[in-house]
C-alpha positions in Angstrom: 184.9 22.3 102.0 183.2 25.7 102.5 180.5 26.6 100.1 179.3 30.2 99.7 175.6 30.0 98.9 175.7 33.5 97.5 177.8 32.1 94.6 175.3 29.4 93.8 172.1 29.4 91.7 168.8 28.8 93.5 168.8 25.2 92.1 172.4 24.6 93.3 171.5 25.9 96.8 168.4 23.7 96.9 170.5 20.6 96.1 173.2 21.5 98.6 170.8 22.2 101.4 168.5 19.2 100.9 171.5 16.8 100.9 172.7 18.1 104.2 169.5 18.9 106.0 168.5 15.3 106.5 166.4 13.5 107.2 163.4 15.7 106.5 159.8 14.7 107.3 157.5 14.5 104.3 154.1 16.3 104.3 151.8 14.5 101.9 149.1 17.2 101.4 145.5 16.9 100.2 143.9 20.2 99.2 140.7 21.0 97.3 140.7 22.3 93.7 138.2 25.0 92.6 136.1 22.2 90.9 136.0 20.3 94.2 138.4 17.6 93.0 141.3 16.8 95.3 145.0 17.6 94.8 147.7 15.5 96.4 151.4 16.6 96.6 154.5 16.0 98.8 156.6 18.7 100.4 159.8 18.1 102.5 160.4 21.7 103.5 158.0 21.0 106.3 158.0 20.9 110.1 156.3 21.6 113.4 156.4 25.3 114.5 154.4 25.6 117.8 152.0 23.8 120.1 150.0 26.8 121.4 148.6 27.4 118.9 149.4 24.0 117.2 151.1 25.1 114.0 153.0 23.4 111.2 154.8 24.9 108.3 155.0 24.1 104.6 157.3 26.0 102.2 155.8 25.9 98.7 157.2 27.4 95.5 156.1 27.6 92.0 155.8 25.2 89.1 158.5 25.1 86.4 156.4 27.4 84.2 156.3 30.0 87.0 152.7 29.6 88.0 151.8 29.0 91.7 151.7 25.3 92.7 148.2 23.9 93.1 148.5 23.2 96.8 149.5 26.7 97.6 146.7 28.2 95.4 144.1 25.9 97.0 145.2 26.6 100.6 145.1 30.3 100.0 141.7 30.1 98.3 140.0 27.4 100.3 141.7 27.5 103.7 141.6 23.7 104.6 144.2 21.0 103.9 145.2 17.6 105.3 148.8 16.7 105.9 149.6 13.0 106.0 152.7 11.1 107.2 153.4 8.3 104.7 155.1 5.0 105.5 157.7 3.1 103.4 155.2 1.1 101.2 153.8 4.4 100.0 157.1 5.9 98.9 156.5 5.2 95.2 153.1 6.8 95.4 154.5 9.8 97.2 157.1 10.3 94.5 154.5 9.9 91.7 152.3 12.5 93.2 155.0 15.1 92.7 154.5 14.9 89.0 153.4 18.2 87.4 149.8 17.9 86.2 147.2 20.3 84.8 145.2 22.1 87.5 142.2 20.0 88.5 143.8 16.7 87.4 143.7 14.7 90.6 146.7 12.7 91.7 144.5 10.7 93.9 142.3 9.5 91.0 145.4 9.0 88.8 146.9 6.6 91.3 143.6 5.0 92.4 144.3 6.0 96.0 141.4 5.7 98.5 140.2 8.4 100.7 137.9 8.2 103.7 135.9 10.7 105.7 137.9 12.7 108.2 135.2 13.0 110.9 134.7 16.6 111.9 136.8 18.0 109.1 135.7 19.3 105.6 138.2 17.3 103.6 138.8 13.5 103.6 142.1 11.8 104.5 144.0 9.1 102.7 142.9 5.7 103.9 146.3 4.1 103.8 148.2 6.7 106.0 148.6 6.1 109.7 148.7 9.7 110.7 146.8 12.8 109.3 146.6 16.4 110.4 143.5 18.4 109.5 144.7 21.9 109.2 143.3 25.4 108.5 145.4 28.1 107.0 146.8 30.3 109.8 149.1 32.6 107.8 150.8 32.9 104.5 154.2 34.7 104.3 155.5 35.5 100.8 159.2 35.0 101.3 160.3 35.8 97.8 158.8 36.1 94.4 158.8 32.4 94.1 158.5 31.0 97.6 155.8 31.2 100.3 155.8 29.9 103.8 152.3 28.6 104.8 151.5 28.1 108.5 148.7 25.7 109.2 146.8 25.4 112.4 146.2 21.8 113.3 142.5 21.3 114.2 142.3 17.5 114.2 144.8 14.6 114.3 144.0 11.1 113.1 146.3 8.3 114.4 145.7 4.7 113.5 144.7 2.8 116.6 147.3 0.1 115.9 150.2 2.5 116.5 149.0 4.5 119.5 148.2 3.9 123.1 147.2 6.1 126.1 150.1 6.6 128.5 148.7 8.4 131.5 147.5 11.8 130.3 149.5 11.5 127.0 149.3 9.6 123.8 152.3 7.5 122.9 152.8 6.8 119.2 154.9 3.8 118.3 157.4 5.3 115.8 158.5 1.9 114.5 154.9 1.0 113.7 154.3 4.4 112.1 157.4 3.6 109.9 157.6 7.1 108.3 159.6 7.9 105.3 161.9 10.9 105.3 163.6 12.8 102.5 167.3 12.8 101.9 168.9 14.3 98.8 168.1 13.5 95.2 165.8 10.5 94.8 166.6 9.0 98.2 164.3 8.4 101.2 165.4 7.4 104.7 163.6 4.7 106.6 163.3 3.9 110.3 166.4 2.2 111.6 167.5 1.7 115.2 166.0 4.0 117.9 168.2 5.3 120.8 166.5 6.5 124.0 168.3 9.1 126.1 166.6 10.3 129.3 166.2 14.1 129.6 168.0 15.8 132.6 165.8 16.4 135.6 
């Protein structure tokens, strides 16, 4: 089957791409609203971009009513945000945090999620996540009328001591212990399965 994306609506393109581009890591993002309350939302158009400087990318669109999504607005206006990697037990909370709410209505409060201080960073992190990236807005690229690509420079990384060890001059994170969720199409998440190790050529 060959599909010409030019013949599909944006919604049809989204569903086609997201069912094939799998699995996708999920960025569970805290940003600060104008009233200092905290917003929390998931994004799966997300990935690493570079290590020098250390950059990650979020692609964020608009709400169904055409207004800019809260996370995008907050990052542009207040610069800082925290990206979490959630594990399987948090999948229902991740999905619930995608619910459209009025600006300033905190998903964290609505779900009784707990935050803790992210030492050295202006915003807190979620207590239950095993990895968090403290980011500053590096650049915003308006791709279309609806979509923006946000580059965040990672300033701090939190890794739960239970899933990381020092391996010479590198940190080694136990991926099975991190147990991250990843997006598939529709309502589906992928979970960690078997791991295959293949040595790189020398």
